[in-house]
C-alpha positions as CSV (number, residue, x, y, z in Angstrom):
1,M,0.0,0.0,0.0
2,L,1.1,3.6,-0.7
3,Q,-0.2,6.3,1.6
4,A,0.3,10.0,1.5
5,H,-0.1,12.2,4.6
6,G,-0.4,16.0,4.3
7,L,1.6,16.5,1.1
8,A,2.2,20.0,0.1
9,C,3.9,21.6,-2.9
10,D,5.3,25.0,-3.5
11,R,6.2,26.6,-6.8
12,G,8.3,29.7,-6.2
13,D,6.4,31.7,-3.5
14,R,3.1,30.1,-4.5
15,R,1.6,27.0,-2.8
16,L,0.1,24.8,-5.4
17,F,-1.6,22.4,-3.0
18,S,-1.5,21.4,0.7
19,A,-2.8,18.7,3.1
20,V,-3.1,16.1,0.3
21,D,-3.9,12.6,1.7
22,F,-4.6,9.5,-0.2
23,S,-4.0,5.7,-0.1
24,V,-3.7,3.2,-2.9
25,A,-3.6,-0.6,-2.3
26,A,-2.9,-3.6,-4.4
27,G,-5.3,-3.8,-7.3
28,E,-6.4,-0.1,-6.9
29,W,-6.1,3.0,-9.0
30,L,-6.1,6.7,-8.3
31,Q,-6.8,9.4,-10.8
32,I,-5.4,12.8,-10.1
33,E,-7.7,15.6,-11.5
34,G,-7.6,19.4,-11.5
35,A,-7.3,22.4,-13.8
36,N,-4.1,23.2,-15.5
37,G,-1.6,24.6,-13.0
38,A,-3.3,22.9,-10.1
39,G,-0.2,20.7,-9.5
40,K,-1.1,17.3,-10.9
41,T,2.3,16.7,-12.5
42,S,4.0,18.1,-9.5
43,L,2.2,15.6,-7.2
44,L,3.1,12.7,-9.5
45,R,6.8,13.8,-9.4
46,I,6.7,14.1,-5.6
47,V,5.3,10.5,-5.3
48,A,7.9,9.2,-7.8
49,G,10.7,10.8,-5.9
50,L,11.6,13.2,-8.6
51,A,10.8,16.4,-6.6
52,P,10.7,17.1,-2.9
53,A,7.5,17.9,-1.1
54,A,7.2,21.1,0.9
55,A,5.5,19.2,3.6
56,G,4.0,15.8,4.4
57,Q,5.1,12.2,4.1
58,L,4.8,9.1,1.9
59,D,4.6,5.6,3.4
60,W,5.1,2.4,1.4
61,D,3.8,-0.8,3.0
62,G,3.6,0.9,6.4
63,R,7.1,2.4,6.4
64,P,8.2,5.9,5.4
65,V,9.5,6.1,1.8
66,A,12.4,8.3,3.1
67,A,13.7,5.2,5.0
68,Q,13.6,2.9,2.0
69,R,14.1,5.1,-1.1
70,D,16.0,2.6,-3.2
71,E,13.6,-0.3,-2.4
72,F,10.6,2.0,-3.2
73,H,12.1,3.3,-6.4
74,A,12.9,-0.2,-7.6
75,R,9.2,-1.0,-7.4
76,L,7.8,1.9,-9.4
77,L,7.6,2.9,-13.0
78,Y,7.1,6.6,-13.9
79,L,6.1,7.8,-17.4
80,G,5.9,11.5,-17.8
81,H,3.7,13.6,-20.0
82,A,6.4,13.9,-22.7
83,P,7.6,10.6,-24.3
84,T,11.2,10.1,-23.0
85,I,12.6,8.5,-26.1
86,K,15.6,9.2,-28.2
87,D,14.8,10.2,-31.8
88,E,18.0,8.7,-33.2
89,L,17.2,5.2,-31.8
90,T,14.7,2.8,-33.2
91,A,11.6,1.8,-31.3
92,L,13.3,-1.5,-30.3
93,E,16.5,0.2,-29.2
94,N,14.6,2.7,-27.2
95,L,12.7,0.0,-25.3
96,R,15.8,-2.1,-24.6
97,S,17.9,0.9,-23.5
98,A,15.1,2.0,-21.1
99,A,15.2,-1.4,-19.5
100,A,19.0,-1.2,-19.3
101,I,18.9,2.2,-17.6
102,A,16.4,0.7,-15.1
103,G,18.9,-2.0,-14.3
104,R,17.5,-5.1,-16.0
105,A,18.0,-6.9,-19.2
106,L,15.3,-7.1,-21.8
107,D,15.7,-9.7,-24.5
108,E,14.9,-8.8,-28.1
109,S,11.9,-11.2,-28.4
110,A,10.2,-9.8,-25.4
111,A,10.8,-6.2,-26.6
112,L,9.4,-7.1,-30.1
113,A,6.3,-8.7,-28.6
114,A,5.6,-5.6,-26.6
115,L,6.0,-3.3,-29.5
116,R,3.8,-5.4,-31.7
117,R,1.1,-5.6,-29.1
118,I,1.1,-1.8,-28.6
119,G,0.5,-1.4,-32.3
120,L,4.0,-0.8,-33.8
121,K,4.3,-4.0,-35.9
122,G,6.5,-3.2,-38.9
123,R,7.9,-0.1,-37.2
124,E,10.2,-1.7,-34.7
125,D,13.4,-0.9,-36.5
126,L,12.5,2.6,-37.7
127,P,14.2,5.6,-36.0
128,T,11.6,7.2,-33.8
129,R,12.2,10.6,-35.4
130,V,10.1,9.4,-38.4
131,L,7.2,8.2,-36.2
132,S,4.0,10.2,-35.6
133,Q,3.4,11.7,-32.1
134,G,0.9,8.9,-31.4
135,Q,3.4,6.3,-32.4
136,K,6.1,7.8,-30.3
137,R,3.7,7.7,-27.4
138,R,3.2,4.0,-28.1
139,V,6.9,3.4,-27.9
140,A,7.0,4.9,-24.4
141,L,3.9,3.0,-23.3
142,A,5.4,-0.3,-24.5
143,R,7.6,0.0,-21.4
144,L,4.5,-1.0,-19.4
145,L,4.3,-4.3,-21.1
146,C,7.9,-5.1,-20.1
147,S,7.6,-3.8,-16.5
148,Q,7.4,-6.0,-13.5
149,T,7.1,-3.1,-11.0
150,R,4.2,-2.9,-8.6
151,L,3.5,0.8,-8.8
152,W,2.8,2.6,-12.1
153,I,2.8,6.4,-12.1
154,L,1.6,7.8,-15.4
155,D,1.2,11.5,-16.4
156,E,-1.4,11.9,-19.1
157,P,-0.8,8.4,-20.6
158,F,-3.8,8.7,-23.1
159,V,-2.5,11.9,-24.8
160,A,-2.1,11.6,-28.6
161,L,-3.7,8.1,-28.7
162,D,-6.6,7.2,-31.0
163,V,-9.7,5.4,-29.8
164,A,-8.3,1.9,-30.5
165,A,-5.0,2.7,-28.6
166,V,-7.0,4.1,-25.6
167,A,-8.9,0.9,-25.4
168,L,-5.7,-1.2,-25.6
169,L,-4.0,0.9,-22.9
170,C,-7.0,0.4,-20.6
171,E,-6.7,-3.3,-21.2
172,I,-3.0,-3.2,-20.3
173,L,-3.8,-1.2,-17.1
174,D,-6.6,-3.6,-16.1
175,E,-4.1,-6.5,-16.5
176,H,-1.7,-4.7,-14.2
177,L,-4.4,-4.1,-11.6
178,A,-5.6,-7.7,-11.8
179,R,-2.1,-8.8,-10.9
180,G,-2.2,-6.8,-7.8
181,G,-0.5,-3.7,-9.2
182,L,-1.1,-0.1,-8.1
183,L,-1.8,2.7,-10.5
184,I,-1.7,6.5,-10.1
185,F,-2.4,8.6,-13.2
186,T,-3.6,11.9,-14.6
187,S,-6.0,12.2,-17.5
188,H,-8.1,15.0,-19.0
189,Q,-10.5,12.4,-20.4
190,A,-12.8,9.9,-18.8
191,V,-11.6,6.3,-19.0
192,Q,-13.1,3.1,-17.8
193,L,-10.8,0.9,-15.7
194,G,-11.6,-2.3,-13.7
195,G,-10.7,-2.8,-10.1
196,A,-11.3,-0.4,-7.3
197,G,-10.6,3.2,-8.1
198,S,-11.0,6.7,-6.8
199,S,-10.2,10.2,-7.8
200,L,-8.4,13.1,-6.1
201,R,-9.1,16.7,-7.3
202,L,-6.5,19.4,-6.7
203,G,-7.2,23.1,-6.5
204,R,-10.6,23.0,-4.9
């Protein structure tokens, strides 16, 4: 279980949000909502350990994250709003290099299977600079199919996806939840996910 207690975030001399509490357990999802500038991405980055909180604490399985940072970070996958891919690499090379950076090997057959399921069959060996924005997004999302982490933190994962790709991503997320995974995400569109879920609105 992941629990947040009294999280706050400052941007310059402005407080974006304060006193944010939530909990997400195995098989559950949490959607972060709010207007632009409310701090949705900032909250995700705090949870992922990419930015400090102005106040508050995160607990993972009943212990402060601050006391187990390496263990916690090894159990999460964060995908930001912008696809973190290298234009000069192929889709296949991007996927395998992302796994290497995360500290684990990804064999070519598994990477190819992920790219094909995500809708990139026939484009696996193309440099990503020639792909459309939606296809680049799929390259980044293919990392989900290769991940064994328990906690997925996704910032606007449905951006630049067509209807079929949105349905496929929902299917992938449902599979993760059914395996006992946890999911925290932002989205400007309504999506239908299985499992137990809730929403948290910032900026009220």
